[in-house]
KEDREN-161850 format. One line per 5 residues: number of its first residue (from 1); their letters; for each residue x, y, z of C-alpha. Coordinates in nm, 2 decimals, m for minus. Each point is the difference from the previous one (the first is absolute). Example, Ala and Ser with C-alpha at 12.3 -4.5 7.8 and 13.67 -1.06 7.14 Angstrom:
1> as> 1.23 m0.45 0.78 | 0.14 0.34 m0.07
This chain:
1> xxxxx> 1.46 m0.14 0.30 | 0.04 0.19 m0.33 | m0.19 m0.05 m0.32 | 0.06 0.13 m0.35 | m0.27 0.23 m0.13
6> xxxxx> 0.07 0.11 m0.35 | 0.37 0.07 0.01 | 0.01 0.11 0.37 | 0.05 m0.20 0.32 | m0.26 0.09 0.25
11> xxxxx> m0.04 m0.12 0.36 | m0.37 m0.04 0.10 | m0.07 0.03 0.37 | m0.21 m0.31 0.06 | m0.06 m0.35 m0.12
16> xxxxx> m0.30 m0.22 0.01 | m0.23 m0.24 m0.19 | m0.31 0.09 m0.20 | m0.28 m0.14 0.21 | m0.28 0.09 m0.24
21> xxxxx> m0.05 0.18 m0.33 | m0.32 0.11 m0.17 | 0.09 0.10 m0.36 | m0.36 0.09 m0.08 | m0.01 0.26 0.29
26> xxxxx> 0.37 0.09 m0.03 | 0.12 m0.06 0.36 | 0.15 m0.26 0.22 | 0.17 m0.06 0.33 | 0.36 m0.09 0.10
31> xxxxx> 0.08 m0.20 0.32 | 0.31 0.15 0.15 | 0.17 m0.06 0.34 | 0.09 0.37 0.00 | m0.36 0.10 0.08
36> xxxxx> m0.27 m0.09 0.25 | m0.23 m0.13 m0.28 | m0.03 m0.02 m0.38 | 0.11 0.29 m0.22 | m0.23 0.11 m0.28
41> xxxxx> 0.13 0.09 m0.35 | m0.17 0.11 m0.31 | 0.05 m0.06 m0.37 | 0.18 0.33 m0.04 | 0.26 m0.11 0.26
46> xxxxx> 0.11 m0.30 m0.21 | 0.28 0.01 m0.25 | m0.15 0.09 m0.34 | 0.04 m0.35 m0.15 | m0.21 m0.15 0.28
51> xxxxx> m0.29 0.25 0.00 | m0.23 m0.21 m0.22 | 0.05 m0.33 0.18 | m0.32 m0.19 0.06 | m0.09 m0.30 0.20
56> xxxxx> 0.22 m0.15 0.27 | 0.34 0.05 m0.16 | 0.13 0.25 0.26 | m0.13 m0.20 0.30 | 0.28 m0.17 0.20
61> xxxxx> 0.27 0.20 m0.19 | 0.29 0.16 0.20 | 0.00 0.38 m0.04 | 0.21 0.30 0.11 | m0.16 0.33 0.06
66> xxxxx> 0.00 0.34 0.17 | m0.28 0.12 0.22 | m0.17 0.32 0.09 | m0.27 0.08 0.25 | m0.34 0.06 m0.17
71> xxxxx> m0.25 0.26 0.09 | m0.18 m0.25 0.22 | 0.31 m0.07 0.21 | 0.06 m0.34 m0.15 | 0.32 m0.09 m0.18
76> xxxxx> m0.02 m0.03 m0.38 | 0.26 m0.18 m0.22 | 0.16 0.20 m0.29 | 0.26 m0.09 m0.27 | m0.09 m0.37 0.03
81> xxxxx> 0.25 m0.22 m0.19 | 0.01 m0.38 m0.04 | 0.30 m0.16 0.15 | 0.17 m0.29 m0.18 | 0.05 m0.28 0.25
86> x> 0.26 m0.26 m0.09
């Protein structure tokens, strides 16, 4: 799967669905079959136009993302982008 980011095509490594998002605290979790559990992401990992989203807008939305191993050994989502599902 490729998505357009700016004027570039990028291919995120993983896909999933936002399970929860807490805009007040600035983090949430993505359910993805590529991992043994949920993957955390933070506000700074979202596309710039989504960083101020509050409420439940992101919950249940399909996303594409990359992932890195955090200092605690758990996977963390990066470069989180909404995926338009038709």
